[in-house]
N, C-alpha and C positions, 0 to 999 in steps of 0.2 A: 643575424636573425632578429635582433631587436628592431632594426629598421623595417623589416618585413612585418613584424608585429604592429608597429606604428602605422604602416601603410594599410594593413588590413583593417585596423580600427578606424582609420580615416575614411576608408571606402565604405565600411559598415555604417558609420554615422552619416555619410553622404546618401546612402540608400535609404536609411531611416528618415532623413530629412525630406528626400524626394517622395517618400511614401505618405507624407502629410499634405493634405489638400492645399493649405496656405503656401507652403514652401514650393510645392510643385507648380502652383500658379505663378509664384514669384519668379521662378526660373524659366518656365516654358510658356507662360501666358494663358494656360488653361488648366482646369482640374484634371487629375488622372482618372482613367476608367477604374472601376472597382477591382478588376482582375489585376491591372497594372499596379495599383496601390498595394494590394495584398502581396504580389510578387516582390515588389521593392522592399516591403517590410520583412518578408521572409528572408530575402537575400541579405538585408542588413543584419538581422540577428544571426544568420549563419556566418557571415564575415566576422562579426564580433566574437562569436564563440570560437571560430577557427583561429583567431588571432592569439588565443592563449597557447596554442600548440608550439609555435616557434619560441615563445618565451620559456615555456616549461622545458622544451628540448634543450635550449641553450643554458639555462640556469638551474634546473631542477624544479620540483613542484612548489615548494614554499616561496622561494625567491622569485620564480617565474610568475606565479600568480600575483605576487605583490607588484612586480614590474608591470604585468598586464593591467592591473587596476590603475596604476599611475599613467600608463600609456593611454588608457581609456579616457582619462581626464584631459590629457594633453590633446588627443585627437578630437575630442568633443569641443574643446576651446578653439582649436584651429578651424573646425567646420563651422562653428557659430560665427567666428570672425569673418570667414570667407562668405558665409551666407549673408552677413550684414553689409559687407562692402562690395563684393563682387559675386553676386549670386549666379551669374551666367557661367562662372568657372567651376562651379560645384560638380557638374557631371563629368567634365573633361579631366579634372584633377582626381576625382574619385575613381575613374576608370584607369587612369594612367599611373596612379601611385603604386599598386602592387607589382606590375611588371617592372617599373623602374627600380623598386626596392629589391626585387629578385635579381635584376641585372647588376645592381651595385653589390649585392651579396656574392655573386659569382665572380666578380672581378678580383 
């Protein structure tokens, strides 16, 4: 469950990054349309909020929220590093992280 929390946070920060004009242009070569920018931001916030659920479910409210805050920091650092060195991988890894984490959890 903790890996799923990390993957959801990573994807949420990826969506938030792509919702910013500068980063979207860095990855795709053009600025996003206003509707796309708003949808990416909404998706990012929803993913970050939903990432708290697996942590709370696995460890309880107090420890789960503390873990979620720690995972937020770790996912943000990973996304910033990825955006700095390999910006073209941001969309693929952000989309692929939650299904991979769910698959690893089910094994």
